[in-house]
C-alpha positions as a printed Julia matrix, in Angstrom:
629×3 Matrix{Float64}:
  15.81  -27.06   36.1
  15.2   -28.23   32.52
  12.71  -30.77   33.74
  10.88  -28.12   35.77
  10.79  -25.8    32.76
   9.35  -28.6    30.62
   6.63  -29.2    33.2
   5.88  -25.49   33.29
   5.61  -25.29   29.48
   3.33  -28.29   29.39
   1.15  -26.71   32.04
   0.82  -23.42   30.15
  -0.01  -25.24   26.91
  -2.67  -27.26   28.66
  -4.22  -24.13   30.13
  -4.33  -22.47   26.72
  -6.0   -25.49   25.18
  -8.53  -25.82   28.02
  -9.54  -22.15   28.06
  -9.2   -21.05   24.43
 -10.69  -24.07   22.66
 -14.17  -23.68   24.21
 -14.1   -19.95   23.53
 -13.32  -20.58   19.85
 -15.3   -23.72   19.13
 -18.53  -22.93   20.98
 -19.34  -19.73   19.04
 -18.52  -21.49   15.77
 -20.9   -24.32   16.59
 -23.69  -21.91   17.58
 -23.23  -19.81   14.47
 -23.21  -22.94   12.31
 -26.45  -24.18   13.88
 -28.31  -20.95   13.22
 -26.75  -20.63    9.77
 -28.21  -23.98    8.73
 -31.71  -22.91    9.75
 -31.32  -19.54    8.02
 -29.9   -21.03    4.81
 -33.26  -21.78    3.12
 -34.72  -18.36    3.84
 -31.52  -16.69    2.81
 -31.4   -18.55   -0.51
 -35.06  -17.74   -1.18
 -34.45  -14.05   -0.58
 -31.34  -14.03   -2.74
 -33.0   -15.88   -5.62
 -36.1   -13.71   -5.34
 -33.93  -10.61   -5.39
 -32.0   -11.94   -8.38
 -35.26  -12.68  -10.19
 -36.66   -9.24   -9.46
 -33.48   -7.48  -10.58
 -33.32   -9.55  -13.76
 -36.97   -9.08  -14.66
 -36.98   -5.34  -13.95
 -33.79   -4.77  -15.92
 -34.99   -6.75  -18.94
 -38.5    -5.26  -18.84
 -37.03   -1.76  -18.81
 -34.79   -2.69  -21.73
 -37.74   -3.96  -23.83
 -39.83   -0.96  -22.79
 -37.01    1.37  -23.95
 -36.94   -0.38  -27.35
 -40.68    0.14  -27.81
 -40.59    3.68  -26.44
 -37.77    4.84  -28.7
 -39.43    3.12  -31.64
 -42.54    5.24  -31.08
 -40.38    8.32  -30.6
 -38.46    7.66  -33.84
 -41.71    7.1   -35.73
 -43.07   10.41  -34.43
 -39.86   12.11  -35.52
 -39.9    10.56  -38.99
 -43.58   11.42  -39.54
 -42.8    15.09  -38.85
 -39.91   15.32  -41.34
 -40.53   18.13  -43.91
 -38.72   16.14  -46.57
 -41.66   13.7   -46.71
 -44.03   16.54  -47.51
 -41.6    17.86  -50.12
 -41.4    14.43  -51.7
 -45.22   14.08  -51.69
 -45.68   17.5   -53.36
 -42.96   16.82  -55.97
 -44.62   13.53  -56.9
 -48.06   15.11  -56.96
 -46.92   17.82  -59.42
 -44.66   15.39  -61.33
 -41.46   17.2   -60.49
 -39.17   14.3   -61.24
 -35.81   15.9   -60.42
 -37.02   17.35  -57.1
 -38.77   14.07  -56.25
 -35.55   12.14  -56.93
 -33.56   14.57  -54.76
 -36.07   14.24  -51.88
 -36.13   10.48  -52.32
 -32.38   10.26  -51.8
 -32.64   12.44  -48.69
 -35.38   10.22  -47.26
 -33.34    7.07  -47.94
 -30.34    8.63  -46.24
 -32.44    9.59  -43.18
 -34.03    6.13  -42.99
 -30.59    4.53  -43.13
 -29.46    6.82  -40.35
 -32.36    5.73  -38.12
 -31.71    2.05  -38.89
 -28.03    2.47  -38.13
 -28.76    3.85  -34.65
 -30.25    0.61  -33.35
 -30.17   -3.07  -34.18
 -33.91   -3.55  -33.49
 -35.19   -2.0   -36.77
 -35.47   -4.37  -39.72
 -37.02   -1.93  -42.16
 -38.43    1.62  -42.41
 -40.97    2.4   -45.14
 -42.99    5.25  -46.5
 -46.23    4.07  -48.21
 -48.95    5.99  -50.0
 -52.59    5.86  -48.93
 -53.12    2.69  -50.97
 -50.29    0.82  -49.22
 -47.86    1.02  -52.11
 -44.23    1.51  -51.07
 -42.69    4.81  -52.08
 -39.51    4.61  -50.04
 -38.21    1.46  -48.3
 -34.91    0.91  -46.53
 -34.01   -2.47  -45.1
 -31.05   -3.47  -42.99
 -28.24   -4.89  -45.11
 -30.46   -5.4   -48.22
 -30.08   -4.09  -51.79
 -32.89   -1.68  -52.69
 -32.83   -2.46  -56.41
 -35.58   -4.46  -58.09
 -39.28   -3.92  -58.77
 -41.38   -2.43  -55.95
 -43.4    -4.96  -53.92
 -47.18   -5.11  -54.09
 -49.27   -2.95  -51.72
 -49.11   -4.05  -48.07
 -52.74   -4.71  -47.25
 -52.01   -5.59  -43.62
 -50.57   -2.15  -43.0
 -53.51   -0.45  -44.73
 -55.98   -2.4   -42.58
 -54.05   -1.43  -39.44
 -54.15    2.24  -40.45
 -57.88    2.13  -41.09
 -58.56    0.48  -37.72
 -56.36    2.91  -35.76
 -57.45    6.27  -34.45
 -56.26    9.41  -36.16
 -52.87   10.62  -34.95
 -52.13    7.46  -32.97
 -49.25    5.04  -33.43
 -50.34    1.49  -34.07
 -48.55   -1.75  -33.19
 -49.4    -4.94  -35.04
 -49.39   -8.44  -33.57
 -46.25  -10.52  -33.78
 -46.17  -11.57  -37.44
 -43.94  -13.96  -39.39
 -41.81  -12.1   -41.88
 -42.48  -13.12  -45.52
 -39.02  -11.95  -46.56
 -36.87  -13.47  -43.81
 -37.0   -16.15  -41.13
 -38.33  -14.83  -37.88
 -40.96  -12.45  -36.6
 -41.58   -8.74  -36.92
 -43.99   -6.13  -35.6
 -45.35   -3.3   -37.79
 -45.34    0.06  -36.08
 -47.32    2.56  -38.18
 -48.42    6.15  -38.16
 -50.36    8.13  -40.74
 -48.5    11.01  -42.35
 -50.38   14.24  -43.03
 -49.21   17.37  -44.77
 -49.1    20.78  -43.16
 -52.67   21.55  -44.28
 -54.03   18.28  -42.85
 -54.19   16.21  -46.03
 -53.4    12.5   -45.71
 -50.13   11.91  -47.52
 -49.36    8.29  -46.71
 -48.11    5.96  -44.0
 -44.76    5.68  -42.2
 -43.94    2.14  -41.04
 -41.12    0.8   -38.85
 -40.81   -2.97  -39.06
 -39.51   -3.9   -35.6
 -37.3    -7.02  -35.56
 -39.12   -9.03  -32.89
 -36.5   -11.79  -33.11
 -34.17   -9.43  -31.22
 -36.69   -9.17  -28.38
 -37.14  -12.95  -28.36
 -33.35  -13.27  -28.08
 -33.4   -10.92  -25.06
 -36.01  -13.11  -23.38
 -34.14  -16.33  -24.21
 -30.89  -14.9   -22.82
 -32.33  -14.74  -19.29
 -31.18  -17.64  -17.1
 -31.74  -17.93  -13.36
 -30.36  -21.07  -11.79
 -29.99  -24.17  -13.94
 -33.49  -24.39  -15.47
 -34.81  -20.9   -14.95
 -36.08  -18.98  -17.98
 -38.28  -16.02  -18.92
 -41.44  -15.54  -21.01
 -43.31  -12.51  -22.35
 -47.07  -11.99  -22.66
 -49.03   -9.23  -24.39
 -51.93   -7.16  -23.07
 -54.35  -10.01  -23.83
 -52.4   -12.63  -21.89
 -51.02  -14.35  -24.97
 -47.54  -15.78  -24.81
 -45.52  -13.88  -27.42
 -41.94  -14.81  -26.44
 -40.85  -18.09  -24.86
 -37.6   -20.11  -25.1
 -39.56  -23.29  -25.95
 -42.73  -22.21  -27.79
 -43.65  -20.1   -30.8
 -45.58  -16.83  -30.28
 -49.25  -17.24  -29.41
 -48.75  -20.92  -28.5
 -50.59  -20.28  -25.22
 -53.35  -17.86  -24.27
 -55.82  -17.56  -21.42
 -58.0   -20.25  -22.95
 -55.4   -23.02  -23.14
 -52.93  -22.58  -20.26
 -52.53  -26.1   -18.78
 -52.71  -25.12  -15.09
 -55.1   -22.88  -13.18
 -52.26  -21.42  -11.1
 -50.49  -20.42  -14.32
 -53.67  -18.69  -15.56
 -53.86  -16.85  -12.24
 -50.25  -15.77  -12.65
 -50.92  -14.5   -16.19
 -54.08  -12.71  -15.07
 -52.13  -10.92  -12.33
 -49.4   -10.04  -14.82
 -52.02   -8.46  -17.12
 -52.9    -6.01  -14.35
 -49.44   -4.45  -14.62
 -46.99   -3.7   -11.86
 -44.37   -5.9   -10.22
 -44.88   -9.12   -8.25
 -43.64  -12.54   -7.25
 -45.68  -15.71   -6.79
 -45.54  -19.53   -7.08
 -47.38  -21.52   -9.74
 -47.53  -24.92  -11.47
 -46.6   -25.68  -15.05
 -46.96  -29.21  -16.4
 -46.98  -30.54  -12.83
 -43.72  -28.8   -11.79
 -43.69  -26.27   -8.94
 -42.14  -22.96   -9.9
 -41.87  -19.38   -8.68
 -41.96  -16.36  -10.98
 -41.09  -12.7   -10.64
 -42.82  -10.41  -13.13
 -42.72   -6.78  -14.22
 -44.83   -4.78  -16.66
 -43.76   -3.1   -19.93
 -45.9     0.08  -19.85
 -45.61    1.13  -23.52
 -47.79   -1.78  -24.75
 -49.08   -3.16  -21.43
 -47.0    -6.27  -21.92
 -45.53   -8.15  -18.98
 -42.31  -10.13  -18.53
 -41.87  -13.04  -16.1
 -38.69  -14.78  -14.89
 -39.32  -18.25  -13.49
 -37.28  -20.91  -11.67
 -38.22  -24.39  -10.37
 -38.61  -24.51   -6.6
 -36.57  -27.72   -6.5
 -33.51  -25.64   -7.32
 -34.16  -23.51   -4.26
 -34.3   -26.59   -2.06
 -31.2   -28.09   -3.67
 -29.27  -24.87   -3.19
 -30.39  -24.67    0.44
 -29.24  -28.24    1.05
 -25.9   -27.49   -0.59
 -25.48  -24.48    1.7
 -26.43  -26.61    4.68
 -23.77  -29.16    3.71
 -21.18  -26.44    3.22
 -22.03  -24.88    6.58
 -21.58  -28.23    8.33
 -18.25  -28.73    6.53
 -17.13  -25.23    7.5
 -18.07  -25.8    11.14
 -16.18  -29.09   11.31
 -13.22  -27.59    9.48
 -13.24  -24.61   11.84
 -13.23  -26.92   14.85
 -10.25  -28.85   13.48
  -8.49  -25.64   12.52
  -9.14  -24.16   15.95
  -7.57  -27.18   17.66
  -4.51  -27.02   15.4
  -4.34  -23.23   15.6
  -4.5   -23.12   19.38
  -1.83  -25.8    19.62
   0.47  -23.92   17.24
  -0.34  -20.64   18.98
   0.52  -22.0    22.41
   3.8   -23.36   21.06
   4.58  -20.09   19.26
   3.77  -17.95   22.28
   5.99  -19.99   24.54
   8.94  -20.22   22.15
  10.19  -16.68   22.92
   9.9   -17.46   26.62
  11.99  -20.61   26.15
  14.54  -18.61   24.16
  14.71  -16.06   26.97
  15.23  -18.8    29.54
  18.02  -20.37   27.47
  19.7   -17.02   26.91
  19.4   -16.16   30.6
  21.14  -19.39   31.54
  23.98  -18.64   29.13
  24.31  -15.1    30.47
  24.42  -16.52   33.98
  27.38  -18.63   32.8
  29.15  -15.46   31.64
  28.32  -15.46   27.91
  27.15  -11.9    27.07
  27.12  -12.39   23.29
  23.54  -13.65   23.25
  21.04  -11.83   21.04
  17.57  -13.26   20.45
  15.98  -12.44   17.06
  12.81  -10.33   17.38
  10.13  -12.26   15.5
   7.01  -10.29   16.45
   5.82   -6.78   17.21
   3.68   -7.63   20.21
   4.47   -7.6    23.91
   6.72  -10.64   23.54
   8.64   -8.81   20.83
   9.01   -5.81   23.14
  10.19   -8.13   25.91
  12.76   -9.7    23.57
  13.97   -6.26   22.43
  14.28   -5.12   26.04
  16.21   -8.28   26.89
  18.6    -7.69   23.97
  19.13   -4.09   25.09
  19.76   -5.3    28.62
  22.38   -7.78   27.38
  24.07   -5.07   25.29
  24.1    -2.73   28.29
  25.54   -5.49   30.48
  28.22   -6.16   27.89
  28.95   -2.45   27.63
  29.1    -2.09   31.4
  31.37   -5.12   31.61
  33.69   -3.66   28.96
  33.69   -0.32   30.74
  34.51   -2.03   34.05
  37.36   -3.91   32.42
  38.58   -0.7    30.82
  38.24    1.15   34.12
  40.25   -1.52   35.87
  42.87   -1.31   33.14
  42.99    2.46   33.39
  43.17    2.39   37.17
  46.02   -0.1    37.05
  47.6     1.84   34.22
  47.22    5.08   36.14
  48.93    3.68   39.16
  51.67    2.17   37.04
  52.2     5.25   34.87
  52.15    7.58   37.87
  54.96    5.62   39.48
  56.9     5.07   36.28
  56.49    8.68   35.17
  57.67    9.93   38.54
  60.7     7.69   38.4
  61.44    8.51   34.74
  60.89   12.27   34.8
  63.74   13.02   37.26
  66.39   11.11   35.23
  65.11   12.78   32.08
  65.54   16.2    33.67
  69.07   15.27   34.74
  69.91   13.99   31.25
  68.44   17.13   29.72
  70.64   19.28   31.93
  73.71   17.22   31.09
  73.05   17.53   27.37
  72.61   21.28   27.62
  75.84   21.5    29.63
  77.74   19.54   26.97
  76.33   21.74   24.21
  77.54   24.86   26.02
  80.98   23.44   26.83
  81.73   22.12   23.34
  79.95   24.5    20.96
  82.76   24.18   18.37
  82.49   20.36   18.16
  79.97   19.58   15.39
  79.8    15.89   16.28
  78.93   16.7    19.89
  76.36   19.24   18.76
  74.74   16.78   16.34
  74.41   13.91   18.8
  73.45   16.08   21.8
  70.73   17.66   19.65
  69.44   14.2    18.75
  69.49   13.12   22.42
  67.73   16.35   23.42
  64.92   15.78   20.94
  64.39   12.22   22.13
  64.42   13.41   25.76
  61.71   15.99   24.85
  59.62   13.27   23.16
  59.91   11.02   26.21
  58.97   13.98   28.39
  55.82   14.52   26.32
  54.94   10.84   26.61
  55.42   11.01   30.36
  53.22   14.11   30.5
  50.46   12.3    28.56
  50.77    9.33   30.88
  50.36   11.61   33.85
  47.39   13.34   32.25
  45.79    9.98   31.47
  46.37    8.79   35.01
  45.16   11.99   36.61
  41.8    12.13   34.7
  41.39   15.86   35.3
  37.83   17.15   35.72
  36.92   19.54   32.88
  36.49   23.24   33.67
  33.19   23.98   31.93
  32.77   27.42   30.36
  30.45   28.66   27.59
  32.35   28.06   24.36
  31.75   28.64   20.65
  32.5    25.17   19.3
  32.67   26.34   15.67
  35.36   28.89   16.57
  37.24   26.21   18.5
  37.16   23.94   15.42
  38.5    26.72   13.18
  41.23   27.56   15.71
  42.34   23.91   15.72
  42.48   23.9    11.92
  44.54   27.1    11.9
  46.94   25.47   14.32
  47.49   22.56   11.94
  47.01   24.42    8.65
  50.71   24.42    7.74
  51.02   20.64    8.17
  47.84   20.12    6.19
  49.1    22.2     3.25
  52.41   20.36    3.22
  50.57   17.02    2.99
  48.06   18.24    0.36
  45.06   17.98    2.69
  42.07   20.37    2.38
  39.58   21.13    5.13
  35.94   20.96    3.96
  33.81   22.64    6.63
  30.04   22.52    7.01
  29.59   24.25   10.34
  26.11   25.12   11.57
  26.03   28.93   12.08
  23.07   28.64   14.46
  25.03   26.45   16.87
  24.67   27.82   20.44
  27.5    28.1    22.96
  27.94   24.92   24.98
  29.58   24.34   28.37
  32.86   22.55   27.74
  36.51   22.75   28.71
  37.97   24.38   25.56
  41.53   23.23   26.24
  40.53   19.6    26.67
  38.16   19.58   23.66
  40.86   21.31   21.59
  43.22   18.5    22.59
  40.62   15.97   21.39
  40.2    17.8    18.05
  43.98   18.05   17.59
  44.37   14.3    18.2
  41.6    13.46   15.72
  42.81   15.86   13.02
  46.4    14.59   13.33
  45.16   10.98   13.07
  43.13   11.91    9.97
  46.13   13.62    8.33
  48.34   10.62    9.12
  45.74    8.39    7.41
  46.04   10.45    4.19
  49.76   10.35    3.28
  48.99   11.17   -0.34
  46.65   14.05    0.48
  42.87   14.24    0.44
  39.87   15.98    2.02
  38.96   16.23    5.68
  35.25   17.03    6.05
  34.3    18.66    9.35
  30.63   19.2    10.24
  28.82   20.56   13.26
  25.09   20.35   13.88
  22.48   20.66   16.6
  20.52   17.45   17.2
  17.28   16.88   19.04
  17.27   14.97   22.26
  16.67   11.23   22.2
  15.59    8.94   24.97
  19.21    8.43   26.04
  20.29   12.11   25.79
  19.74   15.19   27.93
  16.45   16.94   27.58
  18.09   19.94   25.82
  19.59   17.85   23.01
  23.22   17.69   21.98
  25.81   19.05   19.55
  27.29   16.66   17.01
  30.74   17.09   15.46
  31.74   14.83   12.57
  35.24   14.43   11.12
  35.39   12.32    7.94
  38.63   11.7     6.04
  39.33    9.99    2.73
  42.3     8.02    4.01
  43.33    4.38    4.16
  40.78    3.46    6.83
  41.07    1.06    9.76
  41.05   -2.74    9.33
  38.01   -4.4    10.96
  40.23   -6.46   13.26
  41.78   -3.26   14.68
  38.58   -1.24   14.98
  37.63   -2.78   18.33
  41.0    -1.99   19.89
  41.57    1.63   18.92
  40.53    2.94   22.35
  42.78    0.53   24.24
  45.79    2.26   25.87
  49.12    1.8    24.03
  47.4     0.3    20.95
  48.75    1.99   17.83
  49.47    1.05   14.23
  51.74    4.07   13.65
  55.51    3.66   14.04
  55.88    6.8    16.16
  52.52    6.47   17.94
  52.15    5.99   21.69
  48.58    4.66   21.68
  47.54    7.34   24.19
  45.74    9.87   21.94
  42.43    8.09   21.37
  42.07    6.71   24.94
  42.82   10.2    26.21
  40.26   11.71   23.82
  37.67    9.16   24.87
  38.23    9.96   28.52
  37.86   13.71   27.89
  34.63   13.31   25.87
  33.08   10.97   28.45
  34.1    13.37   31.23
  32.0    15.98   29.41
  29.01   13.59   29.4
  29.35   12.89   25.69
  30.09   10.0    23.4
  32.54    9.29   20.6
  31.99    6.78   17.79
  34.27    5.6    14.99
  33.14    4.11   11.68
  35.7     3.09    9.08
  36.15    1.16    5.83
  39.49    0.17    4.4
  40.65    2.3     1.45
  37.55    4.5     1.81
  38.14    6.52    4.93
  37.22    6.95    8.58
  34.39    8.93   10.17
  34.57   10.01   13.83
  31.4    11.36   15.47
  31.5    13.28   18.74
  28.29   14.1    20.64
  28.45   16.69   23.43
  25.41   17.64   25.56
  24.11   21.2    25.65
  24.25   23.36   28.8
  23.13   21.39   31.81
  21.12   22.83   34.71
  22.59   25.15   37.31
  22.98   22.46   39.88
  25.21   20.35   37.67
  27.33   23.38   36.77
  27.62   24.32   40.39
  28.67   20.79   41.25
  31.28   20.89   38.51
  32.68   24.16   39.79
  32.83   22.72   43.28
  34.76   19.72   42.01
  37.17   21.99   40.16
  37.77   24.04   43.29
  38.38   20.89   45.26
  40.96   19.74   42.75
  42.79   23.02   42.95
  42.25   23.98   39.3
């Protein structure tokens, strides 16, 4: 059989490999083939998109710098404090002129502090002489500089009311480049009162252009409205213009950039093929380009092609290994089931296979484990039934043979007590014999009850009231032992169909056992509750009664034997109470469970079904009538 199973497993594994491998590997190979051909186009689109995003973002940033510079210059040229300063100087009001001067300096500093792109803000008179000048991080003390002729020439060449931008100029006071942004200042009655100048730090804009990197050798450059190169990571401003660009394709690119708008096109520079994305800067009609060598596109495409081939080969190898492992993993639960089935066939019902998945095989394993547990339970119940049947036959015969002698002995004892009432010794010993005869009679009665297995007479019963009646019956014993009843009874509990005498007997047995387990006193918690139906219960649900004591508990080695007839750990116990209670509860269609921990207490849970349908009740009544109850 083992050899046949091995052949079967090998056959299933082979089928999985033959059918799954083509289904996995063929799509991977096809996808890899098309991915290689799409790699170049994909890289071109991605790089082009990256270029366009980079160039648009940077162009908008530079345009914002120029736009807000114009806006700030307009704002400064409209400040009333400039007019107040001009009037105070014109009428030689020194104190007022000094006060207005300080206000202007403070305002200029505020404008410079708002942005890092302003190097200096100045207010000049009509001759170009500085009246107020604020520079970033520079001491204002010292003699005033000579008139700025470049600014005066710019003002004279500009139209009235317009803002003028100079070319990119080297700064005589610092290393780097600046741009003069000027606007004439006029008083409220239209008189020319001077010039307001913002010296824009063009080095900051050059740094923005230099910071752009696309790929390994990609860079950006900036041209003005005349096509002159004013910002480049390798050349100084105005190094190239339309008259000296080295390649015709580059001149065509610059010419197209001068038209404004956004675009993307290839070109040559110093013999190297490149592609550039460009975007305009509307404030000054400048244009920014981001360029990258085309060789990088090809190299990136080849790298992607190599990676795709590696991924395809790796996927093929992984698929082979994965399918092999999968076939082994899928068949392992089946092999475990076969092994467990063989052991069960040999009589070993202790097998339980671990559930290692939540799929159909996991469900099959769980169902198999439940089946084994049910078989073990059925086997235990059959053994117990056989024991009870044999015990019933034995106890019926023994009880019949013992009861008659007990009755005779009881009569003899009573006769002796009546004949010798004055003899204290006779009275003492006959009383002792009488009590022992009564105890043996009760044991015989329990034996007969256990052997008879009487069918319960089901009637609607208030279970909560039955519980309280049982506690009242044993209240005196409980008080003597220092035991308190702690009840949590559900007031909404409906009446259920039970035999109240039999269930009362069960409750009495359980309460007595709980009190015996608490010789030093304690609490006995009794709860009742209505539970919803489960898959194994009646459709109407069931009532649950819980008795939990705080006694000595039951040792684990004895917990499995408590329902065996004649098993008892008490000196005066008969071992009949719990088996009898179990039989009564099961006769009612219910269950009884015991959970215990040593030195912590024992919890007994009884579950009784709610009212069953009329047919079952009718059948029960018929059985009762047939038994003569």
